[in-house]
TORKOL-4160 file (C-alpha; in steps of 0.2 Angstrom, whole numbers, padded with zeros to 4 digits, m for minus):
325
<pt num="1" X="0711" Y="0492" Z="0755"/>
<pt num="2" X="0697" Y="0505" Z="0754"/>
<pt num="3" X="0690" Y="0508" Z="0736"/>
<pt num="4" X="0697" Y="0524" Z="0727"/>
<pt num="5" X="0688" Y="0540" Z="0727"/>
<pt num="6" X="0676" Y="0544" Z="0713"/>
<pt num="7" X="0687" Y="0558" Z="0707"/>
<pt num="8" X="0703" Y="0548" Z="0707"/>
<pt num="9" X="0694" Y="0534" Z="0698"/>
<pt num="10" X="0688" Y="0546" Z="0684"/>
<pt num="11" X="0705" Y="0553" Z="0682"/>
<pt num="12" X="0713" Y="0536" Z="0681"/>
<pt num="13" X="0701" Y="0530" Z="0668"/>
<pt num="14" X="0704" Y="0546" Z="0657"/>
<pt num="15" X="0723" Y="0545" Z="0656"/>
<pt num="16" X="0730" Y="0551" Z="0640"/>
<pt num="17" X="0713" Y="0560" Z="0635"/>
<pt num="18" X="0711" Y="0579" Z="0632"/>
<pt num="19" X="0711" Y="0589" Z="0647"/>
<pt num="20" X="0694" Y="0595" Z="0644"/>
<pt num="21" X="0687" Y="0578" Z="0643"/>
<pt num="22" X="0696" Y="0573" Z="0660"/>
<pt num="23" X="0689" Y="0589" Z="0668"/>
<pt num="24" X="0671" Y="0584" Z="0662"/>
<pt num="25" X="0673" Y="0567" Z="0668"/>
<pt num="26" X="0679" Y="0573" Z="0685"/>
<pt num="27" X="0665" Y="0585" Z="0688"/>
<pt num="28" X="0652" Y="0572" Z="0683"/>
<pt num="29" X="0659" Y="0561" Z="0696"/>
<pt num="30" X="0661" Y="0573" Z="0710"/>
<pt num="31" X="0650" Y="0589" Z="0708"/>
<pt num="32" X="0632" Y="0586" Z="0711"/>
<pt num="33" X="0627" Y="0602" Z="0703"/>
<pt num="34" X="0635" Y="0597" Z="0687"/>
<pt num="35" X="0627" Y="0580" Z="0686"/>
<pt num="36" X="0612" Y="0576" Z="0674"/>
<pt num="37" X="0596" Y="0583" Z="0682"/>
<pt num="38" X="0586" Y="0569" Z="0675"/>
<pt num="39" X="0586" Y="0551" Z="0683"/>
<pt num="40" X="0591" Y="0537" Z="0673"/>
<pt num="41" X="0577" Y="0527" Z="0665"/>
<pt num="42" X="0577" Y="0508" Z="0663"/>
<pt num="43" X="0566" Y="0498" Z="0651"/>
<pt num="44" X="0563" Y="0495" Z="0633"/>
<pt num="45" X="0554" Y="0512" Z="0630"/>
<pt num="46" X="0563" Y="0528" Z="0624"/>
<pt num="47" X="0557" Y="0544" Z="0633"/>
<pt num="48" X="0563" Y="0560" Z="0624"/>
<pt num="49" X="0569" Y="0573" Z="0637"/>
<pt num="50" X="0579" Y="0588" Z="0636"/>
<pt num="51" X="0596" Y="0585" Z="0643"/>
<pt num="52" X="0601" Y="0598" Z="0656"/>
<pt num="53" X="0614" Y="0599" Z="0669"/>
<pt num="54" X="0611" Y="0606" Z="0686"/>
<pt num="55" X="0594" Y="0612" Z="0694"/>
<pt num="56" X="0589" Y="0624" Z="0681"/>
<pt num="57" X="0575" Y="0625" Z="0669"/>
<pt num="58" X="0569" Y="0616" Z="0659"/>
<pt num="59" X="0570" Y="0602" Z="0672"/>
<pt num="60" X="0560" Y="0586" Z="0674"/>
<pt num="61" X="0547" Y="0595" Z="0684"/>
<pt num="62" X="0546" Y="0609" Z="0672"/>
<pt num="63" X="0544" Y="0598" Z="0656"/>
<pt num="64" X="0532" Y="0585" Z="0664"/>
<pt num="65" X="0520" Y="0597" Z="0672"/>
<pt num="66" X="0504" Y="0600" Z="0663"/>
<pt num="67" X="0498" Y="0618" Z="0662"/>
<pt num="68" X="0480" Y="0612" Z="0665"/>
<pt num="69" X="0485" Y="0605" Z="0681"/>
<pt num="70" X="0490" Y="0621" Z="0689"/>
<pt num="71" X="0477" Y="0629" Z="0700"/>
<pt num="72" X="0468" Y="0645" Z="0695"/>
<pt num="73" X="0472" Y="0660" Z="0706"/>
<pt num="74" X="0458" Y="0671" Z="0712"/>
<pt num="75" X="0465" Y="0686" Z="0704"/>
<pt num="76" X="0468" Y="0678" Z="0687"/>
<pt num="77" X="0455" Y="0679" Z="0673"/>
<pt num="78" X="0453" Y="0673" Z="0655"/>
<pt num="79" X="0449" Y="0691" Z="0649"/>
<pt num="80" X="0463" Y="0700" Z="0658"/>
<pt num="81" X="0467" Y="0717" Z="0649"/>
<pt num="82" X="0480" Y="0730" Z="0651"/>
<pt num="83" X="0468" Y="0744" Z="0653"/>
<pt num="84" X="0468" Y="0755" Z="0668"/>
<pt num="85" X="0458" Y="0751" Z="0684"/>
<pt num="86" X="0440" Y="0755" Z="0683"/>
<pt num="87" X="0442" Y="0768" Z="0697"/>
<pt num="88" X="0452" Y="0778" Z="0684"/>
<pt num="89" X="0438" Y="0780" Z="0673"/>
<pt num="90" X="0431" Y="0798" Z="0670"/>
<pt num="91" X="0416" Y="0802" Z="0681"/>
<pt num="92" X="0411" Y="0819" Z="0675"/>
<pt num="93" X="0418" Y="0829" Z="0689"/>
<pt num="94" X="0423" Y="0847" Z="0688"/>
<pt num="95" X="0441" Y="0844" Z="0693"/>
<pt num="96" X="0444" Y="0832" Z="0678"/>
<pt num="97" X="0456" Y="0840" Z="0665"/>
<pt num="98" X="0463" Y="0853" Z="0677"/>
<pt num="99" X="0480" Y="0844" Z="0677"/>
<pt num="100" X="0490" Y="0852" Z="0663"/>
<pt num="101" X="0508" Y="0856" Z="0660"/>
<pt num="102" X="0511" Y="0871" Z="0648"/>
<pt num="103" X="0522" Y="0867" Z="0633"/>
<pt num="104" X="0539" Y="0874" Z="0634"/>
<pt num="105" X="0546" Y="0884" Z="0619"/>
<pt num="106" X="0552" Y="0873" Z="0604"/>
<pt num="107" X="0567" Y="0884" Z="0602"/>
<pt num="108" X="0577" Y="0893" Z="0616"/>
<pt num="109" X="0584" Y="0910" Z="0610"/>
<pt num="110" X="0602" Y="0911" Z="0613"/>
<pt num="111" X="0606" Y="0926" Z="0602"/>
<pt num="112" X="0612" Y="0936" Z="0616"/>
<pt num="113" X="0628" Y="0926" Z="0615"/>
<pt num="114" X="0632" Y="0935" Z="0599"/>
<pt num="115" X="0632" Y="0952" Z="0608"/>
<pt num="116" X="0647" Y="0947" Z="0619"/>
<pt num="117" X="0657" Y="0947" Z="0603"/>
<pt num="118" X="0653" Y="0965" Z="0599"/>
<pt num="119" X="0669" Y="0975" Z="0600"/>
<pt num="120" X="0664" Y="0990" Z="0590"/>
<pt num="121" X="0666" Y="1008" Z="0596"/>
<pt num="122" X="0650" Y="1013" Z="0605"/>
<pt num="123" X="0644" Y="1027" Z="0616"/>
<pt num="124" X="0642" Y="1023" Z="0635"/>
<pt num="125" X="0623" Y="1025" Z="0633"/>
<pt num="126" X="0623" Y="1013" Z="0619"/>
<pt num="127" X="0634" Y="1000" Z="0628"/>
<pt num="128" X="0623" Y="1002" Z="0643"/>
<pt num="129" X="0607" Y="0998" Z="0633"/>
<pt num="130" X="0616" Y="0983" Z="0625"/>
<pt num="131" X="0620" Y="0977" Z="0643"/>
<pt num="132" X="0602" Y="0978" Z="0649"/>
<pt num="133" X="0596" Y="0969" Z="0633"/>
<pt num="134" X="0609" Y="0955" Z="0636"/>
<pt num="135" X="0604" Y="0954" Z="0654"/>
<pt num="136" X="0586" Y="0952" Z="0650"/>
<pt num="137" X="0589" Y="0940" Z="0636"/>
<pt num="138" X="0600" Y="0929" Z="0648"/>
<pt num="139" X="0586" Y="0929" Z="0661"/>
<pt num="140" X="0574" Y="0923" Z="0648"/>
<pt num="141" X="0586" Y="0910" Z="0642"/>
<pt num="142" X="0588" Y="0903" Z="0660"/>
<pt num="143" X="0569" Y="0903" Z="0662"/>
<pt num="144" X="0565" Y="0894" Z="0645"/>
<pt num="145" X="0579" Y="0881" Z="0649"/>
<pt num="146" X="0572" Y="0878" Z="0667"/>
<pt num="147" X="0554" Y="0876" Z="0659"/>
<pt num="148" X="0560" Y="0864" Z="0647"/>
<pt num="149" X="0569" Y="0853" Z="0660"/>
<pt num="150" X="0555" Y="0854" Z="0672"/>
<pt num="151" X="0543" Y="0849" Z="0658"/>
<pt num="152" X="0553" Y="0834" Z="0654"/>
<pt num="153" X="0555" Y="0829" Z="0672"/>
<pt num="154" X="0536" Y="0830" Z="0675"/>
<pt num="155" X="0532" Y="0820" Z="0659"/>
<pt num="156" X="0544" Y="0807" Z="0665"/>
<pt num="157" X="0536" Y="0806" Z="0682"/>
<pt num="158" X="0519" Y="0804" Z="0674"/>
<pt num="159" X="0525" Y="0790" Z="0663"/>
<pt num="160" X="0535" Y="0781" Z="0677"/>
<pt num="161" X="0524" Y="0784" Z="0692"/>
<pt num="162" X="0507" Y="0787" Z="0685"/>
<pt num="163" X="0506" Y="0777" Z="0669"/>
<pt num="164" X="0487" Y="0774" Z="0670"/>
<pt num="165" X="0483" Y="0792" Z="0675"/>
<pt num="166" X="0480" Y="0802" Z="0690"/>
<pt num="167" X="0463" Y="0797" Z="0699"/>
<pt num="168" X="0450" Y="0810" Z="0696"/>
<pt num="169" X="0461" Y="0822" Z="0686"/>
<pt num="170" X="0467" Y="0815" Z="0670"/>
<pt num="171" X="0471" Y="0798" Z="0662"/>
<pt num="172" X="0472" Y="0789" Z="0645"/>
<pt num="173" X="0453" Y="0785" Z="0646"/>
<pt num="174" X="0448" Y="0803" Z="0646"/>
<pt num="175" X="0442" Y="0809" Z="0629"/>
<pt num="176" X="0450" Y="0826" Z="0629"/>
<pt num="177" X="0467" Y="0821" Z="0637"/>
<pt num="178" X="0483" Y="0830" Z="0632"/>
<pt num="179" X="0495" Y="0822" Z="0644"/>
<pt num="180" X="0490" Y="0804" Z="0640"/>
<pt num="181" X="0486" Y="0807" Z="0621"/>
<pt num="182" X="0499" Y="0795" Z="0615"/>
<pt num="183" X="0494" Y="0781" Z="0627"/>
<pt num="184" X="0475" Y="0784" Z="0623"/>
<pt num="185" X="0480" Y="0782" Z="0604"/>
<pt num="186" X="0488" Y="0765" Z="0608"/>
<pt num="187" X="0472" Y="0759" Z="0618"/>
<pt num="188" X="0460" Y="0765" Z="0604"/>
<pt num="189" X="0471" Y="0756" Z="0591"/>
<pt num="190" X="0472" Y="0740" Z="0602"/>
<pt num="191" X="0453" Y="0740" Z="0604"/>
<pt num="192" X="0450" Y="0743" Z="0586"/>
<pt num="193" X="0461" Y="0728" Z="0582"/>
<pt num="194" X="0452" Y="0717" Z="0595"/>
<pt num="195" X="0435" Y="0721" Z="0588"/>
<pt num="196" X="0441" Y="0718" Z="0570"/>
<pt num="197" X="0448" Y="0701" Z="0576"/>
<pt num="198" X="0431" Y="0697" Z="0584"/>
<pt num="199" X="0421" Y="0701" Z="0569"/>
<pt num="200" X="0433" Y="0691" Z="0558"/>
<pt num="201" X="0432" Y="0676" Z="0570"/>
<pt num="202" X="0413" Y="0677" Z="0571"/>
<pt num="203" X="0411" Y="0677" Z="0552"/>
<pt num="204" X="0424" Y="0662" Z="0551"/>
<pt num="205" X="0414" Y="0652" Z="0564"/>
<pt num="206" X="0398" Y="0656" Z="0555"/>
<pt num="207" X="0405" Y="0650" Z="0539"/>
<pt num="208" X="0411" Y="0634" Z="0547"/>
<pt num="209" X="0394" Y="0630" Z="0555"/>
<pt num="210" X="0384" Y="0635" Z="0540"/>
<pt num="211" X="0375" Y="0621" Z="0531"/>
<pt num="212" X="0361" Y="0620" Z="0518"/>
<pt num="213" X="0343" Y="0616" Z="0524"/>
<pt num="214" X="0342" Y="0601" Z="0512"/>
<pt num="215" X="0358" Y="0593" Z="0520"/>
<pt num="216" X="0353" Y="0596" Z="0538"/>
<pt num="217" X="0335" Y="0591" Z="0535"/>
<pt num="218" X="0328" Y="0605" Z="0545"/>
<pt num="219" X="0312" Y="0605" Z="0535"/>
<pt num="220" X="0310" Y="0587" Z="0530"/>
<pt num="221" X="0294" Y="0582" Z="0523"/>
<pt num="222" X="0288" Y="0600" Z="0519"/>
<pt num="223" X="0289" Y="0610" Z="0503"/>
<pt num="224" X="0306" Y="0619" Z="0504"/>
<pt num="225" X="0301" Y="0631" Z="0489"/>
<pt num="226" X="0318" Y="0629" Z="0481"/>
<pt num="227" X="0323" Y="0630" Z="0463"/>
<pt num="228" X="0326" Y="0615" Z="0452"/>
<pt num="229" X="0340" Y="0604" Z="0459"/>
<pt num="230" X="0343" Y="0616" Z="0473"/>
<pt num="231" X="0338" Y="0603" Z="0486"/>
<pt num="232" X="0352" Y="0591" Z="0480"/>
<pt num="233" X="0369" Y="0593" Z="0489"/>
<pt num="234" X="0379" Y="0594" Z="0473"/>
<pt num="235" X="0385" Y="0608" Z="0462"/>
<pt num="236" X="0372" Y="0616" Z="0451"/>
<pt num="237" X="0376" Y="0620" Z="0433"/>
<pt num="238" X="0365" Y="0631" Z="0422"/>
<pt num="239" X="0348" Y="0628" Z="0429"/>
<pt num="240" X="0341" Y="0645" Z="0425"/>
<pt num="241" X="0329" Y="0645" Z="0411"/>
<pt num="242" X="0334" Y="0662" Z="0405"/>
<pt num="243" X="0353" Y="0658" Z="0405"/>
<pt num="244" X="0352" Y="0641" Z="0398"/>
<pt num="245" X="0335" Y="0637" Z="0390"/>
<pt num="246" X="0341" Y="0622" Z="0381"/>
<pt num="247" X="0341" Y="0611" Z="0397"/>
<pt num="248" X="0322" Y="0614" Z="0398"/>
<pt num="249" X="0317" Y="0609" Z="0380"/>
<pt num="250" X="0307" Y="0593" Z="0377"/>
<pt num="251" X="0308" Y="0582" Z="0362"/>
<pt num="252" X="0294" Y="0591" Z="0353"/>
<pt num="253" X="0302" Y="0608" Z="0355"/>
<pt num="254" X="0319" Y="0601" Z="0349"/>
<pt num="255" X="0312" Y="0594" Z="0333"/>
<pt num="256" X="0300" Y="0608" Z="0330"/>
<pt num="257" X="0309" Y="0624" Z="0336"/>
<pt num="258" X="0300" Y="0640" Z="0338"/>
<pt num="259" X="0314" Y="0651" Z="0331"/>
<pt num="260" X="0325" Y="0648" Z="0316"/>
<pt num="261" X="0341" Y="0659" Z="0314"/>
<pt num="262" X="0339" Y="0670" Z="0298"/>
<pt num="263" X="0352" Y="0677" Z="0287"/>
<pt num="264" X="0355" Y="0695" Z="0289"/>
<pt num="265" X="0359" Y="0704" Z="0272"/>
<pt num="266" X="0365" Y="0720" Z="0281"/>
<pt num="267" X="0377" Y="0710" Z="0292"/>
<pt num="268" X="0384" Y="0701" Z="0277"/>
<pt num="269" X="0386" Y="0717" Z="0267"/>
<pt num="270" X="0396" Y="0725" Z="0282"/>
<pt num="271" X="0407" Y="0709" Z="0284"/>
<pt num="272" X="0411" Y="0709" Z="0265"/>
<pt num="273" X="0415" Y="0728" Z="0265"/>
<pt num="274" X="0427" Y="0725" Z="0279"/>
<pt num="275" X="0436" Y="0711" Z="0270"/>
<pt num="276" X="0437" Y="0721" Z="0254"/>
<pt num="277" X="0442" Y="0737" Z="0263"/>
<pt num="278" X="0427" Y="0747" Z="0255"/>
<pt num="279" X="0434" Y="0744" Z="0237"/>
<pt num="280" X="0420" Y="0740" Z="0223"/>
<pt num="281" X="0433" Y="0734" Z="0210"/>
<pt num="282" X="0445" Y="0720" Z="0208"/>
<pt num="283" X="0463" Y="0726" Z="0211"/>
<pt num="284" X="0471" Y="0714" Z="0198"/>
<pt num="285" X="0458" Y="0715" Z="0184"/>
<pt num="286" X="0449" Y="0731" Z="0188"/>
<pt num="287" X="0432" Y="0723" Z="0185"/>
<pt num="288" X="0417" Y="0728" Z="0196"/>
<pt num="289" X="0416" Y="0716" Z="0211"/>
<pt num="290" X="0400" Y="0723" Z="0219"/>
<pt num="291" X="0387" Y="0711" Z="0226"/>
<pt num="292" X="0369" Y="0713" Z="0229"/>
<pt num="293" X="0363" Y="0704" Z="0245"/>
<pt num="294" X="0345" Y="0698" Z="0244"/>
<pt num="295" X="0335" Y="0686" Z="0254"/>
<pt num="296" X="0327" Y="0672" Z="0243"/>
<pt num="297" X="0309" Y="0667" Z="0246"/>
<pt num="298" X="0306" Y="0650" Z="0252"/>
<pt num="299" X="0297" Y="0638" Z="0240"/>
<pt num="300" X="0298" Y="0622" Z="0250"/>
<pt num="301" X="0282" Y="0613" Z="0256"/>
<pt num="302" X="0273" Y="0622" Z="0270"/>
<pt num="303" X="0273" Y="0614" Z="0288"/>
<pt num="304" X="0259" Y="0604" Z="0293"/>
<pt num="305" X="0244" Y="0612" Z="0300"/>
<pt num="306" X="0246" Y="0615" Z="0319"/>
<pt num="307" X="0265" Y="0613" Z="0319"/>
<pt num="308" X="0273" Y="0626" Z="0330"/>
<pt num="309" X="0287" Y="0628" Z="0318"/>
<pt num="310" X="0276" Y="0638" Z="0306"/>
<pt num="311" X="0280" Y="0654" Z="0315"/>
<pt num="312" X="0299" Y="0651" Z="0311"/>
<pt num="313" X="0296" Y="0654" Z="0292"/>
<pt num="314" X="0296" Y="0673" Z="0290"/>
<pt num="315" X="0300" Y="0671" Z="0271"/>
<pt num="316" X="0287" Y="0658" Z="0267"/>
<pt num="317" X="0275" Y="0662" Z="0253"/>
<pt num="318" X="0261" Y="0650" Z="0248"/>
<pt num="319" X="0263" Y="0644" Z="0229"/>
<pt num="320" X="0246" Y="0651" Z="0225"/>
<pt num="321" X="0252" Y="0669" Z="0230"/>
<pt num="322" X="0270" Y="0668" Z="0224"/>
<pt num="323" X="0266" Y="0668" Z="0205"/>
<pt num="324" X="0278" Y="0663" Z="0192"/>
<pt num="325" X="0297" Y="0662" Z="0196"/>
């Protein structure tokens, strides 16, 4: 007894199932174009592939082919552009710029139609004048309408058949072009964006490749003429003597400072005036609360001879010259 056909076996195995499932099982068994395009893989390794049916992309050959393996065509290039061919470039000939289509009128005058509705009483001479005026306006209307249609047709021919210009006459690369002004604006904007991208890319690559001479050791063994701690590859903090002089003081300068802060009587008087809002009396008792700010003289022992802190005693008076207290 011959074995049953694949289609009959598929239908017999799916009895009682949904008709869609039975049709899918039947097509998988009988139709070669409906079968899975990828061959069945065996083994203990899972290979992720896109399941497709029929010989359509992405197929096995499409997903498994590397782009680097494709041959480089002779006409292909890495820097291909959408600019017109070099033969379309302006060459300074006299005929350049001679191709021009006059602009049609922006509005077509159809006021002569209103004259058709004139049913007033008129003399034969007046009616004849109006007839001649309507006839002339109608002819001008037809001429303007034809010019508008012809202009649109010519511009469509240029855009569809001559998108890169007319050789030797006009094109988007000509600086004074009128017919290709919009196309030229697109090219100039594209070139400006490309140049800005190249500038940004160069600055970014320069920043990525930049390194300090102390880290790279370009001038190792020679005096680099650097500031303090600049030769270390770490962050520097307040190494300027003018901005942070305390980092450059030694022990003697810390113990015997050259400058001692003094009390300013004028500043103290201004602060107290702000606190009392300029009142010289007490708000509760009414007594006078004015103060006199004076700087007391120093009566302590003078610094030792040769000590640098002697300059920081502006109010120091020797006991022999001070007199009685």
